[in-house]
N, C-alpha and C positions, 0 to 999 in steps of 0.2 A: 504494500498500499504506500511507503513511501513514509510513513509518519515511527513517530522512536517512541509515543505515549504509550506507560504503564498504564496497567488498568485501574482507574480512578473514583472514586464513589460520588453516587450519583443517588438523589432518592424522588421517587416518584409523587410527583401531587396534581391530581385531575389528570390534565392532558398535556404534561412539563414533568420533565423530569430533571432537577436544578445537581448543579456542582458549587456546593455553598465553598469550598476548600479556596477562596482566591489566588495559591499559586496553580495549583490544580484547573480551573478554572480558567487561571492565563496561558496554559501551556496548550488546554487545548483548544481555545481560542485560537491561539498564534501559531501553531503547529498542522492544524490541521482546517482552521476557519470553519469549525462546527460552533454553532448556538449561537448565542445573543446576550452581550457583556450586560448585568445587569449593576447600577449604581452600588456601591459597596464592596466589587467585584467578583460579587458570583456568577453563575454560567446561565442561563435556560438554552435546554435541548430541545427541540420537537422529536415528539413521539419517533418520527421515523428518521431521526437522525442517532436518537436514541438505540434503538434496534440494530441499526448499522453496528454503531460502535461496540453493542453490547456482543453483535454474532463476530466481530471481529479481536472478539478477549479484548476490547480497549478502556473497558466503561462496565462497574459493577452498579447494578438497581437496584436498590431496596425501597420495598414496599412496607412501609412500617418497619419492623426489624424483621422483615422476611426477606430473601436474596432471592431475587428473579433471576429466571432462567431466560433465555433467547423466546422460548415457547408460550413461556407465561405475560412475557415481555407483549409477544408479539399480537397473542389469545388478545389480550385485554385492549392494546390499541386497535385489532379489526373491530371490536366493541366500539370502541369510543370515535373512533375514523371510520368514514363512508371509503369503502374503497381502499381501506391502507394498505391491505395488498398488492393492491395494482401499483400504488404511487411508491410503496417501499421496494418495488423488483425497479422502475424506473429509477429511483435515486439511485438507489446500489448498482443501476447498469450504467448510469452519468460519473457514479464519482470512479468505480472501479476502472472508465477509460480517462480518468487523471482531470476531470473537470469538478470544480468548487461548483458545488449545487445549495441552494438554498429552498427551504418550502416554501409555496408561497398563497397568500387567502385569494377569493373571489374566485376570479372566472378561469383564473391558473394554478397548477398544483405545484409547480416549480421555477425558480427562477436560472440560468448555467451562465457563467463567465470563462471568459474564458481560460485556457489549458494554461499553467504558471501565474494566472493574476488574481489577487485574491479582492474581494467585494471593495477595500478601502481603496482600491488604485485604479480597478475601472467598474464600465457599466456591464449588465445583464447580454449576454450576445444574443438567448433562446429566453424563451417563454414558452413551458412545456405544458400540455393539458395530458396525464397518465390512462389510460381507457383500458377496456378491458377490448375483445378481438369481437364478446359477443354483445361490445354496449352496441346501440342504436346511436345515427346521429343525423344529424338536424344541419340542415346548409343553413338555415338560417343563424342558428348559432355560432354557427363557422366565420358565418362574412363579418359577425359581432364582434369573436373572438380575435379574428385577424385585424378587425380594424384599431381595438384598444391596444393590440401587438404593436403595430405601426405605426399610432399615435405616440407609441412610448417609444419609439425606435429599436426595435426588437423584431426578431424571425420570431414566429411562431411556430413549433413543433408539437408531433400526436407523438406519444408512447404509447405502440398500441402493444400488449400483450398477450400473445394465445392461451391455448388450450394448457402447452404443454411450460409456460413459464419465458419460452423465446419473445424476445420484442424486437418489430420494429419500427424504426421511425419514420413518420413520412411530415416535409415539411409543406407549408400552405402558403401561401402566396396572391393579390388580388393581382390582377393582370388587365393590362392594356391595350391587346390584341391590334396590329394595323399594318393593311397592308399599300400594293405601289401601283393598283388598277382600279379606276378612275369611271367609269362609264359616260359619255355623255350619251342625253337622250336623242333617240331618232326624231326627225322632224315625221317622218310618216310610218308609222306600227305596221310593221309585218304580221302575216295572216298565218292564224293558226288554229289547228280541228283538235278537239280532245276528243281520242281514240283513248277508250275505256279507264284507265286510271293516268295515261299522261298527255302531252299535247306533241302533233305534232304537225312542224314546219316544212310541205311540200314546195314551195316557193326555193328554189336554190341558193338565188341570189340573196334573198333575206334572209333565208338562215345560217348561210355563211357572215352574214353582217355581223347579224348578232356572236355567232362564235368568236368573230373577231375584235368584235367590240370590248366581250369583258368574259371569254369561254365558258357561255352560257351554253348550256346543253351537250347531246354526246351528238357527234355527224355519221349517219349512215349512208354512205357513198350518196350524199346530195340529198338526204332528206336532216333537220334535225329535229332530235327526240328531249322534250324538255320533262322536269318534271312539275305536276301541280305547284309544286311551290314556289319552282321558276315562275309559271305562270302566269299567278299572282301577284307576284314581285315584278313582273314586268308586263302581266298590264297596269297596278300601276304607278308605274314608270312614263307610261303610255309609247310601249315600243310593241305592244304584241296586242293584235285582238283574238280571240277563239273565240269559235264557232261549235255548238253544240248539236244535240241530235236537231235533225231539219235543216240546219243550216242557222240554227237563229246565235246571233252576234250575244255571248255568255257578258254580263260583268264581273266586277271584282269578286262581288259582296254574292256572286249567284257560284262562281268557283269556288270561291273560299266555304260556301254552305257545301257544295259539292265534296272539297273536300275534309269535311269534318265528318260527312258523314261515310268514306269509304279509306281512312285512311285514321289512323290510333295516333292522339298526341299533334294531331296538324296543324290547329292554332301556336301551341306553343313552341312547335318549332318552326314554324312561318319567320314568329316574332325575332326568334335567334339569327334566321337565314337573313331577313332581313337587316338585322342591326350588324349583320356581320360585315355583309356588302356594304353598307354604309361606310364602314371603316377601309375601302378598296382592299378585300381581300375574296379572295374567287374561293366557293362552298362549293362542297360534291358530295353526294351522299358518304357516309361512313356506315356501312351496312357490313360488308369485311371485313371492320374493324367492331364492329360489333358496337359503335356509336353511333349519333344521328347525322355527323357530316365529320369529313378530313376537310381541311379549309388551306388553302397555298396565300402565300406575301405576294406571290406575282405570278407567270403564266408557268399554267400546269406541265406545260410543255420544254420547261426549263427549270423546273425547280421539283422537289418532292415538298408533299403537303408538309409544314411544319407542326399546324395541330390536326387534334382526334378531340371535337368536342361535341360533349353532351346538352341539352338542354333540359332544362328541369323547372318543376313550379318555385317558388320562395320557401311553400312549407313541405319539402321532401325529406323525408326523412328513410338510410338507405341505413346496409348493416356494415362492419367495418369487412366483412370479408368479400359485398360487390366492391367495393374500392378496391383494394388488393388485386383480385381480379383484371380490375380498369386499368391498374396503375404498369402490373408486373407487362401488361397488353403494348400498353404504351412505350416503353422503354425497349420491349422486344423491337421495335418495328418503328423506334428511336424517333418518337415525334412524342408533344409535349398534350398531357392531357387537360383539356380544361372544361368543367363544369358551367353552362351558361345558367346563369339563376335567373329566370325572368317572372318580373315582377312589373312597379311600376317604373321601377327601370329598370335595365338590364345590365349584368354584372359579371366578370370571368374569374373563375376560382381555380388555381391550379393547385394537382396533388404532388406531388413529386417522394421518390422515391430516399433516400438522403441515413451518410451513414456519419454519426456524429465524427 
């Protein structure tokens, strides 16, 4: 561990362990940055710190006149502190990686300082939430926690503990993706036909114009195939007219209504699509990656997709195994996974696997 502390006496009082001996308290704090100095020279240890020191044979904990074992302190703390075992495993892992770690209150469980630097000489590097792999996660809570950590100039980490006690860390950030493709509206709209659940532009010149302008659709030997989402977007920009059954021209509202009836999460995906297009990005289906979209910063003919984007409602609740699968997939194909949170505003949340 790098510490040379002898076992020292501590007294359990409610949810803290106190070292009253001034010399022992000073050594514990100065050599390991454990605890919080008290007026008069004593030291207050959080239960997670006390359990760590006890397991390392650096601390003796007394409850009244009884000496506590690690098992008894761990059991006591688990009854006093919600999810204590999860917090302890993340705290222990980070300390063993060489970080100074301090318990935190409120939305976060721990704050982590750079290796080799004490809290008195540096600001925290990370704010950490310790969670079980079985815990549900709420996207809105994530956004709030990210905003809080960024307001404090820190990065947000989630330490996820699986059922065998192994840890995986995820770094979260709010991103503002931007691309380089800025389409200009056509004076004369192109004509397309609704066939099944997609739109075909049989006018080769008009279809090629849409393709050249901003990489809309897919060329099929002179016929341009557009998705319903692309069609709704292009009707909205005045670049497309769509004929439905009987050759009747459809309004944007009619095409949106048709999309809602025939495709899942249509409005959600449409909101995300139009926001991404408005940022100068090229948006294509992400079906083969298990997400809503794959997104390019420039021409798909000249670069790979940088992002995989999945649109979610603001109130979405998911499970960590789902996040893990998605993040692992995006890493395997060398793309960034963004969750597009759709509410009154649209925000992009990045999940990234991280090794502290």
